[in-house]
C-alpha positions, 0 to 999 in steps of 0.5 A: 500500500505504501509503495502504491500511494508513492507512485500515484503520488510521484506520477501526480506531481511529474504529471501536472507540470506535463499538461501545462502549455510549454512557454511560448504556447503560454505567451500566446494564450496570455496575448490573446491568440488561443483556444478556450481549452488552454484558457481553461486550463490557465484558470485551473492551475495554479501555476499558470494561473499565477503566471496569469496574474503576473502577466495582467497586473503588468498589462494593466500597468502598461495601461493596455485594458479596454478604455471604459466605453470599450469595456462597456460595450462587450457588456451591451454587446454580449462580446467575449474577449480573453482579456476579459478573462485575464484581467480580474477588473475588467471581468468585473466590470463585464458582469454588470447588467446590461442596463447599468452598462448602458446607462453608465455609456450614455452617461460617460458619451454625454460627459464627453460631449459637454466636458462635464466631469461626473464621478462614473468611477464611484457610480461603477465601482458601487455597481460592481460590489453591489453596495452602495453608501452615503459619503461621509459628509453626509453619514454625519449628518443624516440624524440630524437633517430635516426633510423639509429642507429645499437644501441649497441650490442655484438657479437660474435668473428669474426661474425658481423650481423645487419638487412637488410635495406630495400632498395633493397639493393645488398651490404653492406660495413662494417666500424669497428674502432680499436679504442674502441667507449670509448677513441673515446668519451673522445677525443671528450669530450677534443676536446668540452673542448680545442676547438681543433679539432686535440684533437679528435682521428681519428680511423684507419678503415678496411672495409669489403664488403659482399652481406649478412647482416652478415660477419666472419672476416678472423682469420688471420685479426682478429688476427691482429685487436688486438680487445679486449673483453668487450671494445666497439668499433664503426663500420658502415654499408653502403648499396648500390645498383649497386654500389651507395650508399643508406644510412649509419647506425652507433652503439657501437659494444662489442666482447664476449670473446671466452670463452662466445662464447663456453658458448652459443655455449653449450646452443645453441646445447641443443635448437636444441632439442626443437620444433620449436616455442619453439626453437626460442623463446629459442634462443632469450631468449639466445641471449638476455641474453648474449647481442647479440641482433641483433641475438636475432632480427634476430631469432625474425624475423622468428618467427613473420614472421611465428606468425604476430599475436602473441603479445609476440614475439612483445613485446619481440622484442621491449624489445630486441631493448630497451636493444639496445637503438633502440628506434624507432624500439622498439616503432613500435614493441609495436605498433604492439602488441597493434594492435593485443591486441587491434584486441582480 
């Protein structure tokens, strides 16, 4: 029995290397010019797979991995390539759902066209690991955030927009302070230090009524307000139903300049030429880069109504809400993204 075991062990030790491809064949396999049988052997053989891993690291260091649009395109077309079998990083990317690959590709194409920087890599990382989380700063504020907070956002000259409250409201009352929010905050700090309530300036308000979740201020009224581009102003929106007040939410708004508005409008014109899905993601990226967060939320909402099972859009919405400091809404969007990812 001992002799049998010794012979069998010796046979295994001598047989294993003999089944490995010779160095030249292995080199061809690593460079993508080999049949599936050799690739299967490389995947199963500890010796050859170690060589493969070293080769993959060298390839990645040399930048030989396909560009991200090519990788995502391969997911959409179902194309296979020997590189995917050799490179663990690319292999993980090729496992994502077609819906996510399509949305990421649209996003990449849109941001390339518009020269808008978006955190596509962070979105891809969350999708590959099938889990997303709030940023560290937002996590620290999640228990202190208020749901009625409109957040911080920029707006175009003379225009204001917000999301419907979802309480069957039929009217909105919008109040815009003509004192910069910074001055009000400074007054509050002075009052706290002196104990004098009179130290807090009370901003004069202009009030608008509208039946839609947006409004455009008349040119003459706008000129009379003397709004300064780049300054932070307080504003609030009250929702009413049949004249009865339901809810009031407040925030901080900053109006961009006319020149900035013209630049955004020029980019919008270019986006109109894109296909529908890409157009919405392109607009979301454009508005987000200009801090027009409420407009970004609007187009992402349109996209999600058409594509509720695309985690990319939920993750983009979460990022916009984080930038607005609307942490509760960001957490809800992250939760929805994780539900979509967990179901795949």
